[in-house]
N, C-alpha and C positions, 0 to 999 in steps of 0.2 A: 552415334550416343553415345552418350557418358556413360561410363560405369556406375554401378550402385555407390562403391567408395568415393569416387570423385563427385557424384550426386550430394552426398553424405557431408563430404568437405564443404561443397560450394553453400550446403543448405546452414551449416553451423556460421560460416560464414557472413553470410545474409542474415542470419540470426543477430549474431552479435553486432553486425552494423545498425541494424535496426534500433537494438536496444540503446547500445552507445548513443544513437541520435535522440532518441526520446528521452533519456535522460539528461542529454545536455539542452536541451529544451525546457527542460521543469525548472532548472535554476533560475533562469531569466523571470518565467512565470510568477514562480514562489518566493523572488529575491524580498517582498514585502513582506513576506508570511514568515511560517516555520520551515524546518527542513522537511523533507518528504517524510523521512523515517517517523519523525514526531509527528508528522499528519496519520501515517499508517496505523497509529497508537492511537488517535483521536477518532480516526475513522471505525476501529475494531469497537471503541468504549461506546461511540454514538450508535452504534448498531446493533450491539449486543447488550448493553448495561453494562452494571460493575463486574469487573472481572480480577480474577487473581493475575499476578505478575505471569504465573506459570499458563495460564490460560492463552493470556495473549500472546505470549512467546508462540506457543502452539498455533494458533490462528495464522502469525506471521512467518512460523520456519523460522525463528531465530532462537537466540539463545536467552536465558531467561537473565543475565547479567546485562543484556543488551536492550532489553526491556526496563532492568531498574536504573540503568543510565539514563537511557530517555525517557521515562517517567519522570525520573527527579528533576530535569530540563523541563518537563512541562507543567508539574507542581511549581517551581519558580515562578514560572510564566502565569501560573493562575487558570490554568487550562484545567487542570486534570487536578482530584483531590484524593487521597490515603483514607481508608475508613477501616477499621478494626471491626471482624466479625463479633456480634454480640454473644454467640455460642463459644468461640472460641479467639482470645484476644491474640493468639498467633497468627491467625490466619489475616491477612490484609487485603482490602479490595481496592481497585483503581475506579474512580467513576470521573466522567468528565464533568466541567463546571457548565455554567449556563454561558459563558464566557468561550469556554471550550467548543460548544456546539456551535455557537456563531463562527467562531475560527475555520472548524471542519465545513460548516454550509458553505463558506463564501470560497473555499479552497475545492470544495466539490464541483462547485459551478466553473469556477475558472479551468480544473482539469478537465471537465467535460465539455467546454468550447472547444479544449483542446483537443481532444479527441475526435469530437466533431470533425473540427476541420481537418486533422490528418486521415481519418478514413471518408472524406466526402468524395473521392474518386471512387469507391467502391459501390458497387450495388447489392441491395439488401439480400441476393443470392449470393453474391461472393462474399458477405459477409458470414451468410451461413455456412457456406463452405469454409471459409477460414477459421472458425471458432470451432467446426466439426474438425478439420484437421488438427487443431491445437490440442484439443481433446485427445487425440488417438495416441498423442506421443506420451509415452511410458517413462516416468521417472522415479 
């Protein structure tokens, strides 16, 4: 029987390996679209509506500066726009455009198909157990 220390090491190795595999699969899938980090911002805006940079950063657990740089790219592509608050001009919101919504939907479909294929060998019960175990991890 493995020691707990060894099991933790094996778990970390397996987790990192799977994460790396998933990320490497995203690149070919999304090559005709936008990078995944830009898609993540679109997804937040598509789901949550207009958001301040800090709200998106909190959602994605990244820095405000990361969102600022990413949003500039999305604005240049016509997928996102900036709007100033009517109550306080210093407050700026990001909102998704119609083109951005279309891009988000297309990418969501591609990724959903990828995930369906990735997890096709798991039963529903195994998926529920996996979800439960992932949610038990404290970070």
